[in-house]
N, C-alpha and C positions, 0 to 999 in steps of 0.2 A: 388322672384318666381324663378330666375335662380338658387339660391342656393338651394332651396327646390327640384327642378327638377333634378338637377345634382346628388344631394346626393342619389336619388333612383337607380342610376346607378353606382356609383363610388365603386371601390373595396375596397379602403383604407379610413378609417373613418377619418384619421388625415389629409387629404388634400381637404379642402373645396374650392369652387370656390370664387373669389374675384374680384371687378373692377380692370381692369388693366391700367397702363397710360404708354404705350411704343410709342405713336404716336402724332402727332400734324396735324389735318386735315384741320382745319379753324380757324377762331376767337373763341378761347375758350368761350363757353357759348352761342353762336350764335344758331340761329335756324337750320342753315345749318350744323354747327358743330355737332348738336345733330343728325341731320338726317343722316349724313355721318357715324357717330359713330354706329348708329343702323344698317345701311347696312353692315358696317365691321363686326360687331357682327354676322350678319346672315351669311356671308361669311365664316368667322372663323368657325362658327358652322357646316356648311355644309362640310368644308375641315375636320374637326376633326371626324365628324360622318363617312365620307367616309373611313378615314383610320382606325378607330376603327372597323367598321363594317366588313371591308375586311381583318381585322387583319394584318395590315401593319406595327404595332408599333415595330416589332422585331428589327428595326434599333436602338432602343434605348439601346440594350444590348452592342452597341459599346462604351458607355459612362461607362467608369469605375468607381469603387468605390473611388479610389484616386481622380478623377475629382469631384465626388459627395461631398467628404469630403471638398475639397477646396472650392468648389462653395457654399455649404451650409454655411460655416462659413463666407464667403465673403458676401453673400447676407443678412445673419442675420446682419453682422455689418453695412452694408449699411442702413438696416431697422432702426437699433438702433440709428444711427448717425442722420437719418431723424427725429427723435423724439426729439432731443437735443434742437431745437428751441422752442417748445412748454414747455420743462422742465425749460429751462433758461429764457423765456419770451421776445424772440427777433425772428424776421423772418431770416432763413437761405437759402442759395442757393438751389435749388431744383435739385440734380444731382446724378447720379449713381457713379460717380467718387469720391472714397473716399478722395482723397487728396484735392479736391476742397471744399468738405464739411467741412473737417477739418480745411483748412485754413481759411475758413469764420467764422467758430465757434471760433477759436482763435482770429481772429481779432476783434470779437465783444463780447469778454467774458466781457468787461468793461460796457457793456449794459445790463447785467444780471439783471433781476427783482428779488430781494430776496423773495418777497412774492410768486411769480410763483414757484420759486426753492423749497420754503418750502412746498408748497402744493404737488409739484411732488415728494418730498422726503418722506413726510408723507404718500401719498398714495402708493408709493412703500414699505415703512416699514410695512403698514397695511398688503399688500398682502404677503410680505416675512414672517411676524410673524404668519399670518393665516397658511401658509403652515407648518410651523414648529409646531404649535399647533395640526392641524389636517388636512390631506389632503382634508378631506370632508368639510372644512370649506370655504365659498364662498368669498374669500378674495378680488377678484376684485369687486364683487358686495358691499361688505362692504365698499372698498374704494370709489366707486362711490356715495353710500349714505352719508356716513360721510362727504366727500368733498363737496357734493352738499348742504347738511345741513349748512355746515360752510359757504360756499359761499353765501347762501341766507342771513344768520343772520348777517354775518361780512360784507356784501357788498364787496366782494373780487374785483368785477370789478372796483371799486373805487382806488383800489391800483395797477391798470394795470394788473390784472390777466385775461387771455383771456378765455372767456366762451364759450361754445357751441353755445349759443345764440338761435335764432329761427329756429327750424327744421321744413320743410314743411311737412303737414300732408297729407294723403290720397295717393293712388296708381296711378301710371300713366295709361292711357287708351290703350288697345289693339290697335295696328295700324301697317300695313305693310308698311315700309318705301320704298320709291321709289327714284331712281335717273336715269339721262339720261345715255346711253350707254358708252359715253366717259369717265364720271366720274366713272361708274362701272368698266370699263376696267382698269382705273388708280388705283383702290383699290386693285387689285388682287395681286400685289406684296407685299403690306402691309399685305394683309389677310394670305399670304403665310408665311411670315416672323413671324407674330404674331403666327400663328399656329405651327411653327417649334420651336420658343423660347418658347411658352407655354409648348410644350411637353418636352423640356429639363428641365424646371422648375419643371414640374410635377415629372420627374424622380429624380431630386437632392432632391426634398422635400420628395416625398413619399418613395423613397428607403432608405432614411437616416432614416426616422421615422419609416419605417417598420422593419428595422433591429433593431432599439432600442425596438421596441414593440413586436418583434418577430411574426410579420404577414407577410401575402404574399400579392404581389400586381401585379395586371393584367393591363398592360398599354393599352391594347385595351380596356378594360372595362372602364378605366379611360377617354379614348378619347371619347367614346361614351356618358358618363356623362358630359364631357366638352362641347361636341358638342351641346347636349340638352340644357345645360345651356346657351350658347352663342345663340342659336335660340331663346329661350325665352327671352333672354335679348334684342335681336334686335326688338322683337315683341312689346316690351314694352319701346321702346326708351332708353335702355341701352347701355353700353359700351360693347366691347369684354371682356371675363372674363377669368381668368386663376387662377394660383396658387398664395396662400398667404403665404410667410414665417411667418408673425406674426400671422395670425389666426391658421395656421396649427400647430405652436408651442403652440399657447393658447389652441386648442382643446387637443392636447397632454398632456399638463400640467395639463389640467383640468379633466383628465381621461376619455374622450369620448372613447366608445368601439364600437359603432355602427354607421352606417350613419343616424340614427334616430337623432342623437345629433345634426346635422347640419340641418335637416329638421325641428326640433323644433326651432333651432335658426332663420331660415329664417321665421317660422311662428310668432315668437315673434317679430321678426324686422317689419313684415307687421302689426301686432296688434299694435305695438308702433307707427308706422306711422299714423295708423288710429285714434288711441284714446289717447296715451300718449306722443306724441311728445312735448307739451308744458312743460311737467315736466323735460326735460333736459336742459331747458334753463340756469339754474344756474351750470350746470356741468362744471367743469374746464378743459380744453384741456390738463392740465398738468397730469391730473389723468388718461386721455385715453392713454397718452404717457407712464405714469409708467406702465399701464396695458400691453402695447405692449412690453416695455422693459423686464418686468418680464418673458415675454413667450419666447422672442428671444434671450435673454442673454444666455440661456442653449444651444443654436445652434451654438455660437461662440466658437470652440473648436481647438484652434492651437496645443493643446497637440496630437490631433488626427493625425495631419500632423506629428508631431515628432514621434509619434509611427509608423506611416506607413514608415517613413524613416528608423527606426530601423529595421523594418520587411524587407523591400526591398528598398534601396535607390531610385531607379527609381521611385516607385510609390510615395515616400515621395516629391521628386522633381517635380512630375506632380501635386501634391496636393498644394504644396507651389506656384508654378507658377500660378495655377489657382487663388488661394487666392490673390497673390500679383497683378496680372493683373488688379483686380477690383479697385486698388487704383488709376489707371491711365486711364482706359479704361471701356466701358460698361460691363453689366454682361454677354450678349450674346457673346462678344469677349472673355471673360474670359472661359466660358464653351466650346466655339468653339476651342480656343487655347489649353486648357487642353485635350480635346478629341483628337485633332490632334498629340498631343505630345506623349499621351499614346498609340494611335494607330501606331505612327511611331516608338516607342520604340518596340512595339510587332513585328512589321515588320521586324525591324532590327535584333531582336533575332531570328527570324525564316529564315532570310537570312544568318547568321552566327550562325549556330547552336553549341552546345558543342558536340565535338566529342572526345572520350576518348580512349586511349590504354589501355586494360585491362591486368591483371595479377593476379595469384593466391596470396591470403593471406597465407603465411606459417603457420599462427595460425589457419587457419580454411579451409575449402574447397570452400570457397567463392571467387570470382573474383572482384577485386578493381581497381580503378584508379592508374595505375602504376605510374605516374608523380607525384600525389598528395601524395601518401604513400611512395614515394621513394624506390620502391621495383624494383627488377631487372625483365627484360622481356626475354622471350625465344628468343634467336638470331635466331632460325629457324622458329618461328611462330609469326607472327605480328597479334595481335589479336585486332581489332578495332571496336568500337560500336557507331554509330551516335545516339545522343540521340533526335532526332526529326523526324518527317516525312519529307520526301524528295519530293520537288516539284521545279517547274521551277525557283522559286526565290532564291534557296540554291543548286541546283543539281551542278553547276559548282564549287562552294566552297567545297562541299564534294569530288568532283572529284580531285581537286587541292591538298586537304588537305591529302587524302589517298596516292596519288601519291609522294607526298613530303615525307611522312613517309616511303614508300617502298623505295625511292631513298636513304634515310639515312641508311637503314638497308639492302641493296639488297646484300652484300657481303656473308652473310651465309644464306640468307632468302630462304626458301622453300615454305611456305604457307603464304598467306593472308586471315585470316578468318575475315569475315565482320558478325557481330552480329546484326541482324535486328530487335531484341526483341522490341526496342522503335519506330521502323517506322510501325505505323499503317496505314499510307496513302501514295501513291506514284502515281503521276500523270503520263502522258505519258513522260513528259521531264525527270522525276526522272528514269522511267523504262528504257529509252533509255540511258541515262547517265550510269546507272548500268551496262548494258552489254557492253558499250563502255569502261568502267573502268576495267571489267573482261578481255577484249581483251588487255588493255594496261598492266596489271598486268602479263599476260601471256607472253608479248612481253619482258618484263623487267626480265624473266628468274624465277619467282615465279608461283605457282599455287593457283588460288584463291578458296575460300571455304565460304559457306554460312551458317548461323546457325538462328535458331528462326524466320524463315520467317512466318508472320502473314497469316492468311487465307484470309484476304483481298488484301494482297500483292501479293500472289503465283500466282493467276490467271493473273495478270498483266504481271508478268515475264515470264509466259507460252506464252502470247500472242506476246512477243518479242522473242520468241525462245530461252530461257534460255540455253537448252541443247547444243546449237550450239556454245556457248560462254564460257563453262566451263564443266568439268567432273561432271555429275549429281551425281555420288557416294559421291562428296564432298558437298553435300547438307544435313545438320543435323538438327535434331529437338531439339537439346539442346546443352548447352556448354560443359556438361560432355561427352556426346557422341562424339562431334567433336573433344575434346582434346584426347580422348582414340584412335580414329580412326586415326587422324592425327599424333599422336606420332609413330603409328607403321611404318609410311612412312619415319621418320625423318633420318638423319645421325647419327646412334647411336655411330659411332667411333668419329665423332665431339663432341657428348654430353659426351663421356667418356673421352677425352684427351684435348679437347680445351675449352669447356664451364665451365665457373667458377660458374655457378648457378644450383640450383635444383628448378626450377620454378614450376613444377608439380610433383605429388607424383610418376607418372610413371618414373621421371628421376632417381630415386633411383635404379631402376631395371637394369641400365646400368652403374651406376657409380662405380668406384674402391672403395675397402674397406677402410675405414678411410677418406673417402673425406669430406672436411668442406666447404659447398658453401658459396659464398658471399651473405649475407642477406639483405644489404642495398646498395645503389647507390647513388651519389651525385646529 
């Protein structure tokens, strides 16, 4: 029921709700445990509904694609390893720490049941070959049918092959769970944690599959659907529900296109519980594990981490750290750590923005990075461009950088031209820093000039009385205009006799005949 209800609201077809296992409330299986789980489901449902209805899920945009790539691969690997026990025929430790599961599997390899392994391999092979023959061929259904028939006639349980066994039939009754106030208050922390982690899982799974499918995804609509699913789950003595790597991947793999696919799944499960439960008695658990593996294996994509590293090393490191953290810590720690590193990297970049000194490319009329291209700069004009908005976090860095450059060049320097083309935002700290910088440049014997001030920035500079800190005639609309006007004010005698460069085309108007400029600098 929770599955069917949620899918009427969910924006993404590939992200169905699934029972979660994030907590331990009481003795597993006891009546109190079931009741507390139902109450927790209701609490989680109302939290997610509130966040979704009031459209507060914008915070998920802080989770970068690099975190999602690492988290998705790690989560899929956890799911894949959790199926190893059913495939090999022995019990493994239930942990989200990959190293613990791997160590347990390796220590128990000698206990492998060859018959169970054969069943799992055959089931996986059926699914694999079915996909190769035709995407429309129901490989998972064929694997279930063939291995169940084989189990019935060959008596596989006699060879130690674990079967699904008795499946309880019928549906649980509708009931509003109740607990005392003290217990209710103790559950709030768990409800908030589960809601937050469920949202992060939703982002990781849904965004990744949406990108691969070319779809759009609305996190607020997702939360409304997840909230309704949890409310229904709580009313029917269910667990808190969230995202499922395995079923999301399976839905995607089988080509589900609309939410109706999961609604039908819920309906079929309900009918199965009512009428067909006994027929699953002989289904080997290894077959179910093979189905899960065939779906999640495509989500384990370390090559995507390497691809991100080639595009941007920082993003690759974030994805790699997120992925590697799951080997030793819980999934929520991995996604939280990855998000913090990504956010910290972004903040660091904004605090220390790229600032370049520009000069003209002699082969064209464009302006380029003088240091990168090893081209000469005009000794009388220091042309600087900050490549990011200026705010309280980087204002002092910009101030110190510009003054350092002025100090290096102040012997012949006449003008300091600040190009604000890339500065599309400036807060009060940035505005006050700029006028302070203009005053300091004047005190050092040069004249400040500004170019390409954006329409959102200029009103801020008017508010700090820009005209009292510089000659307003030195505010220009473009690079070209600024160079033309400033060149008229230069010491042309210096240009003609002492400057070895011809940085601007205007320079040739004052150079002596036969002049050969220096075109490259060390």
